[in-house]
Steps between C-alpha positions, in 0.01 A plus 500: 500500500347204677179495307579434137267497204596351168338484163441138404481396136313184436578323172207257522143492387247602763123519486311736730146612534451868442659688787837610629812313611714627788858385586655561840856412602562513867783334698616312191157342455298578191121491518244556225139618554217505251207728526229357276179660377313229686619539857287222649681240287845544643683534822741789528689687764552871453844635423686652791424851380153431365229655707193506285302352217209607289133463573459344156634163386812524286583859588820582687520808714774732390627612840693179576642449152591865461669489835705200389585667165603816682723302731662315206559812300665676792719212594801737528336669798597409848359191665351701779322729256345205312384340824341829608316542174384141504372533849321823412331341200384197701338732755277650234199312361357598159148627491372217289636228728196517726143615458444870546404610851242775517441772756239302692561387857752217511450162665788437736535122433503506121592862421204522266248790489165428650229389255214719618152420364374454145294813538828697504583382148162460337296800600224484238380144552129457563448208737128489413586379158525138406878473505609788719865482598525159340449671165837671538687168470513275198490200738330525840509161674557336828756264341700551177691223324752580230697179489410425136786712358274801431510811714215723601520811288352824622454510872350279773383487859500163677555337836741227373719456194634169373758554225837391365842641418452606142165666548502879561151601613354849456631760259313819587338701779463366849465140616444348849582166658364466850600163653742270322721451192637154396716406205568170319853631442757693696392849408198726434439806285259795515516799262213720619563864554418441865468171687332505841576213740294384794634550850611138552759512215871513581683728258879478472653776284831325447436127491719346223726647229387841605138420441216520754274220621147452616453230762842363405423469129736705279327784315666491159272765348388765743226767479593858489347561845424283795266569792367287786201471730575599857345513848233240415360699215416347163523689170188311383260312731449194277226349721290814481562543129404145409182527706415820311586346161291190578202727578558692176494174304182394678320828441589507132372138463174578680437801287573310176328168576186575292693662218539193283605561135395298199791256456593329177805294410573445133807284466690681776362848424320581822255794484345666800209723386427753774281726291204456743710551819488858617831674576570644847753787511600415144577141591329184370487248786424142416520149638601195297560139586860374528418252223411786267873613503700189572721350237810568297550737208152646521403842364271733696272759345277720721221677311259765608761720663540865405839641415531683838369210710705247698452138568487308833450124477422297808594136433260277702715211622211296640587129491860536373839529668707588193437772240736514199500763229834430337583711189173689511483755216276807507363583154264730303571806705505321836876513488470881553316456826658458842311201643461439870461131594344420837490142620219400741304188602137611457333182632722491806483882546877496559821616347653254262778300670610282208752545219494751217733429211507826313642572160416774242657587171411871496681772687202709603522589864253301710448383859442167679327495843529165665600571856459146633622308193829385355571681177762367255600736223567291190580755227720806465239723337297578815530856622332659800424385853456164664352449847534147633565308816781312323670619181710266286694663219566265208526788252471877536575771252592859547245705690396838358248618756213427743136435443291808556304414816121481513245573773339205671139494377209488739141384431276797395247612766175694444549874495230547775359277771129477594412746775328402821168691539355559845124550514390571861155467660279413202183305569404279210187383672363147511524277200326176421739201503517329162362797304648521151606866528593517868800435714494202727402544865441802717772747594535858642777728615857578384659305219756541219484438128805375312534532125228622264139458595265394221149360500627159410754478791428348837624717783767352725487613861821511702 
């Protein structure tokens, strides 16, 4: 037998990270390979008969090792039989080696199913509401940064992702990256049920150690399913969506601008009294100054809100570029409310384009609408939805759901408009100019009256 395998006993002390050690003896040369639970920290070549690895760090697919074990245990079999079995095993790839391919049409270049449109997956979204499709993602941003060692939990939709090796972004539902992914390390990880890639991405199903790659970056943790934009289509039109979200923010701010609560601050206990602000569709809309909320370790209490009413707070960012609410705690029943924060520059009549440093200590599900701003999440307790131009994740905890979307309010209009009355061919006769009880001047013929005619009104002729 030309290819010999031997069992090597090492009588020395060895220290390994958690993983598995492989020995291979070929042509009188012994080689050892280590598969660690942190694949981006080592360089390793696969064994000659190893065809796959897991989609999760530290896990070793059973097909290769079982094939090797089978070969060892049946060493008495003929050489040709062993070679045939080995070749057969190598030709088969385990299901978990690569993301699942669905029954959708397949893109010829990448072999991935086509993405389709978000309306195929989220059929009950009302685009007339404030968040619309953005409310189906815990993070909805043009750019997403997770290089601070904390992943985005829940799901996300973004044009670009900046991440690093140890960070595995997304852990539920469907996520979407449209344009670009970069990593500070040599690998990336995504753990969503489904990850949709933009058309420009290059997907390689067998890049290194049996693992796939996206744009040449090894995918150490892969989603269960992958799909991709095709034929110039986009799963989400971010330009259109951010225009719509900016308009939603503006309309909410305009509706709320005169709804100013009574604000008190007693040693960090901030109270917004909205008793005199009427609710619209069971929502209390209000506008507060950025200075009313800014600071660290403040507590917020909103009074004058019924048990079944919700709260929408527009933060007027006039004159400021940074708004920070680090470690904000909701108290006295406010912690049971899902609060919607809208950031808008009232004086400039424009969407806020500065920085929001957000941190809450309660886990009530809320929402942040800042479509032109940079939002940095600074605590793990926040749950809900964040809409931002740029999202930076310093800390993020487990996500348990989405904020229940709201309608965009509009200014109330009168229930009926004044009617235009036509009064033809009436001769009012001649009147003295300057008389106390007469109209001014002389006039005959056809004319129209607008509004309500009273004895104290002066008629306006068209």
